[in-house]
N, C-alpha and C positions, 0 to 999 in steps of 0.2 A: 504493500500500500504506500509506503514511504517512497519507493522508487517511482511509482506513478506520479506522485505529487511533485517530486523533483523534476521529472521530465516535463510535466505540464507547466511548472513554473518557468522552466528554461524557455519553452516554446513561447509562452506569453511575453517574457521579457524581450525575446528577439523581435517581436512584432511591434514593440513600443515605438512611438515617434522619437526623434532625437530630442535631447534635453534642451537644445538651443537651436534657433534658426541659423546660427553661424556655422553649424556643423552639418555635413551630409549624413545621410542615414546609412548605417552599416549593420548587417545582422548575419547571424549564422546561416539562415536560410537563403541569403542572397547568393552564396556560393553554389547551392543546389540549383537555383534558378539559372545561374550562369552555365552550369554543366548541361542543363536541359537545352539552353540556347545553342551550345556547342554541338549538341547531338542532332539539331535540325539539319537535314541533308541539304547540301549545296546543289547547284545546277548540275544535272547529269548528262547534258548533251554537249557535243563538241562543235565548235565553230572552226571551219577550215580557213586557216590564216592565208592560204595561197589562193583562195577563191574570191572572185569579185561578185558580191551579192547585189542582186537587183532589189527594188523595193518590194515586189511581190514575194520574193523568196524570204525576205526578212519578216514580212507579215505572216507568212506560213509558219516560220519558226516561232514567232511570238504567240500565235494562237495555240501552238502545241505546247509551249514551255513557259509562257508567262504565268506566274502563280495566281494572278487575279482571275484568269479564266478558270483555273482549277477550283478556286474558292467558290465562284458562282456555280460551277458544275456540281460540286458536292452539295451546295445548298439546294439546288434543284432536285438532286437525288433524294435528299432528305424529305422534301415536300412530296415527292412521288411515293415514298414510303408512308408518309402521313395519310395520303389519299387511300392507300391500301388498308391502313388501319381503320379509316372511317368507313370504307366499304364493307369491312368485316362485320359491321353491325347488322347488315342485311341477312346474315346467316346465323343459325343457332350456335351456341357455345356448348361444347361437350367436354366435361372433365371426368377423369377416372381416379379412383382412390382405392387403396387397399388398407384395411384397418384390422389390427389384431390387438386383443386385450384380454387380460385375466382379472377376474374380480373374486374376492373372498369376503363374505359378509355374513351377518347373522340376521335372520328374519323371524318374526314372531308368528308362529303357526300353532293354533289350538291353545294349549295352556303352557307352551314353552317356546324358547328360542331354538331354532334349528340352524346349524351351519350350512352354508351354501357356497359352492364354487362354480363359477361360470368361465368357460374358455371360448372366446369367439374370434372368428376371422371372417371379414366381409369384403367382397369386391363390389364397389359402389360406382354407379354412373350418375352424373348430374348434368341434365340437359336443360338449358334455358334459352328462350327465344321470345323476342319482342314481336308480337303479332301485329299490333297497330299502335302508332304514335302520332298520327295526323301530321306527318311531314317533318318531325324533328330529326330523324336520321337522314332523310334526303337533304335537309338544310345543311347538316354537318358535312355530308358528302359533297354537296355543291360548293360549300365554302372551301373545303380541302382541294377540290378540283380547281377552283379559281385561284387559290394560293399557289398551286403548282403551275398554273398558267402564268401567273405573275413572276414566279421564279424562273420559268423558261424565258420570259421576255427580259428579265434581269440578266440572265446568262447571255442572251443575245446582245444586250446593251454593254456587257463587259467586253465582248468581242469588238463592238463598235468603238469603245473607249481605247482598248489596246491597239486597234488598228490606227486610230488617230494619234496615239502616243508615238507609235513607230514612225508614222508619216512625219509628224512634227520634228522628232529627233533626227530623222533621216535628212530632211530638208535643211535643218540647222547645220548638220554636219556638212552637207553639200555647200552651204553658204560659207562656212569657215574654210573649206578647201578652196573654193573660188576666191575667197578673200586672201588666202595665202598666196595663190598665184598672182593676184593683183598687187599684193604687198611686195612680193619678190620682184615683180616688174617695176614697181615704183622705186625699190631699192636700187635696181640696176640703172634706172634713169638718173637717180640721184648721184650714183657713182660716176655716171657718164658726165654729168654736169660738173662734178668735183674734179674729174680728170681734166676737163676742158679749162676750168678755172686755174688749176695748178699749171697746166701747160702755158696758158697765157701769162701767168705770173713769171714763169721762167723766161719768157720772151719779153718781159717788161710791158706787157699790154694789159695787165690786171693788177689790182692792189691786194695786199694781204687780207683786208676785211672781206674782199670778194671770196677768197679761198676759205676763210673761216665760215662765212655764210654758207658756202657749198658743203663744207664738212658738217656743219650743224644740220643741214637738210638731210644729208646721208645718215647721220646718227638718228634723226627723228624717224626716217623711213625704216631703219633697222629696229627701232623701238616699237614702231607700229607692227612690224612683222612678228616680233616676239609676243606681242599681245594677242595677235591672231592665232599663233601656234598654241598659246595657252588656252584660248577659247576652243580651239579645235580638239585639244585633249579632253576637255570637259564634255564637248559634244559627242565624242566617241564613247565616253563612259555612259552618257545618257542614252545613247542608242543601244548599247549592249544591255543596259538595265531594262529598257523597254522591250527588248527581245526576250529577256528572261534569263540572262546569264550574268556573270560577274562584270563589273564596270571595267576591270583591268583587261578584259578580253578584247583583242584588236579585231575589228571587222572592216574589211576592205569593201568599199562601195564604188559604184559608177561615178565618174566625174560629172560635174554639172554640164559640161559641154556636150555630153552624149545624150542628154535628155531633151526631148522636144518640148518647146515652150509654146503652148497654144496662145492664140491672139484674141479669142472670143469664146463665149459660152452660148450654147444653142437655145436654151429655154428661157422663159421669162421668170421673174421672181414669183409670180402667182403660181406658175407650174411647179416651181421648186417647193413652195409652201404646201401645195396639194400633195406632193409626194411625201413630204415630211409628216403630214398629218396621217397618211396612210401606212407609213412603214417605220416611224420612229419607235424603237422597242420600249423606251421609257414611257411614251404616251400609251402604248398598248398595255404596259404594266399597270398604269393608272386605271385603265378601263377594267382590267382584271381585278383591281382592288375594289372597284364599284360592284362587280359581281360578287366578290367575297362579302361585302357589307350587306348586299341584298339577300344572300343566302343566310346570313346570320339573323337577319330580320325575320325570315321565314321560320327559322328554328325557334326564335323567341316567341313568335305568335303561336307555335304549336304547343307551348306550355299551358295555354288556356284550355286545352282539351285533354281527355283522359288517355292513359296509355295502358294497353292490354298486353300482358306477358304470360307465357306458358312455361311451367317448370315440371320436369319429369325426373323422378328420383328412384330409379330401380336399383335393387341390391340383391346379391346372391350371398346369403349367410351360410357359414359353417359353424354351428353353435353346439358346444358341448357343455353339459351341466351335471352337477352332482349335488343332491340334497339328502342330508342324513334323515333317516337311516337307509335311503334308497341308493341304487347304483347310478352309474353314469348313463346319461341320455344324450341324444344329439338330434339335430334337425338341419335340413338344407332347403327348406321351403323358401322360394323367392318372396321378397317383400318389396315395398316401394310406395311412392305417392305420385299422384298426378294432380296438378292444381293450375287454375287460371287466376291471375291476379289483375284486378282492375284498379288502377291508381289514378285518382283525380284530385288535384289540389283545389280545394274549394275557396280557401282564403289564405293569402300570403302577405298581407299588409301592403300591397301595391308593388311587390317585387317584380311580378311579370309585366305590369304596366310600365315600370321604370325601364326594364330591359328592352321592351319594344320601342319605347321612346328613344332610348340610347341607340338602338340599332338604326332607327330612322334618321337620327341626327348623324350617325356615321355615314349613311348613304348620301345625305345632302352634303356632308363635308367632303367626301371623296369626289362627288360631282363638281363641287366648287373648285377643288384642287385640280381636277382635270381641266376645267376652264382656265385656271391660272396657268397651268403648264402649256396648254395650247397657245395662249397668248405669248408665253415666253419663247416657245418654239418658233412662232411666227417672227418674233423680234430677232431671234438668233439667225434665222434664214435671211431676213432682210439685211442684217448687219454683214453676214458673210457674203451675200450677193453684192452688196455695195462695195465691200472691201475688194472683192474680185475685180469689179469693173474699175475701181481706182487703181488696182495693181496693173491692169491692162494698159491704162493710160500712162501710168508712171513708167512702165516698161518701154513704151514708145519714146517718152521723153528722155529716158536714160540712154537709149540708143543714140539719139541725136546729141546728147550731152557728151557721150564718150567720143563720138566722131569729131565734134568741134574741139574738145580738149586735146585730142591726139594731134589734130592739125595745128592747133595753137602752140603746143609744146614743140613740135618739129620745126615750125617757123621761128619760134623764139630761140631755140638752140642754134639753128642755122644762122640767124641774124647775129647772135652773140659771137659765134665763131668768126664772123666777118667784122666784128666790132661795131655793129649797128644797134645792138641792144645791150643793156647792162645786166649784170648777174641777177639782180632782184627780179627782173622780168622773167628770166629763165626759171628761177626757183619757184616763182609764183605759178608759172605755167606747169612746172613739174608737179607741184602740190595739187593744182586743179585737175591734172590728169590722174593723179592718185585717187582723189576723191571721186572722179568720174568712173574709174575702174571699180572702185568699191560700190558705188551707186548702181552700176550695171549688174554686178553680182547680186546685190540685194534685191534689185528689181526683178531679176529672173527667178530667184528663189521665192520672192514674195508672191509671184503669180502661182507657183506650184503650191505654196503653203495655203494661199487663199482658195485654190481649187480643192485641196484636201479638207479645209475647214468647211467649205460648202457641202462636200460629200458627207462630212461628219454631222452637220446640222440637219441635213435632209434624210440621213439614214441610208444613202446610196452605197456607202462603203461596205456594208455587210450583205447587200442583196445578192451578190454573185455567189455567196456561200450559204445562203439562208437554209438550203436544204439539208446541210450537214450540221446545223448548230443545235438542234433540239436534243436534249438529253433523253 
């Protein structure tokens, strides 16, 4: 008893809050939790470091290995099992038991007490079945079915989210790769300007401040390149995490130049909204929640009516008994009972009325939430559609900007070499060209990102695979 007390006291103390807010919480059980975390299995699939992955291949990997889809899958399986449990109420329940006992007692018989010994063994069956409940079971079954439907839509929505995460991470990585190419080109231009300034200084045609200005521009271009390389490393980790593997795993992707950049979208914003209303899994999940609330209301109303059940209790006894002064006797005659039970709650203090009112309020609440969600979806589609058209226009402007900046830089450098422009003009043109290259990369990836965002908001991203998503 004392050992138990000591152990219990130790456990209670390890769960206490720290004595002061200045100190972190440490406890004996924390190490156990840390060991449990260490036992969680890591990603089990291998990424081919020599392979160049397309976006569709990365999405396939993510749908197979991203843990978010597995979580939603298991929840849907749990709701499928719950539906099976609810359906089981439509069938009778049969239980079997074997009972053996020995009794020794004294009974009063005539003018004296007589000793009596009874040895019994029984095989018992207990069958119970609800014959009639005025829709209570069907309400529970329909509610379980609607919850499963909602879980299936949630599973589909997890795929939609995972696909969008991969697309966004993929395009961010492509953007950083493109920005790296632009930054390296800008660094090369800066070094070219620096070499020209140093050459002119050696020939007495430039001043030392000109050379220092050119070296400063080169250092700035190198600084910008390092920032891009750091962002690219983070983008690679984000993509690997979205796929479902470790952030340290290197994934090689197609360069941005190999991807076609569309210039327009075929449908109108009204058509996009209509598609979203018909195929967004989260909106379908909300509709399933309305069905769940409706089924629960039907179950609540069934409580106003009686429920009729049947109980059958057959038993096969093997009974042996001895009563003084007689000898042992036994019997194996079957016994049992058959009963019908009618249960009707006449008065419950308003509990049934309250449950029906609560169920009706839940229905109206879910309907209102569906209306709110539909408005939010329409706004999301409108924003995505507007952003896409803005990206199209910015892409055209970026093309013109890059062409003009390239021509300006070439002309300024050539004029500087002939002594017709000063170094400040050249470095300004070089920085403008660097910004134009960066803007061109951003404009291209912005179009692709906006297209992915529109597909996400309309639900188009999962339609090609919708036949294989239902658990």
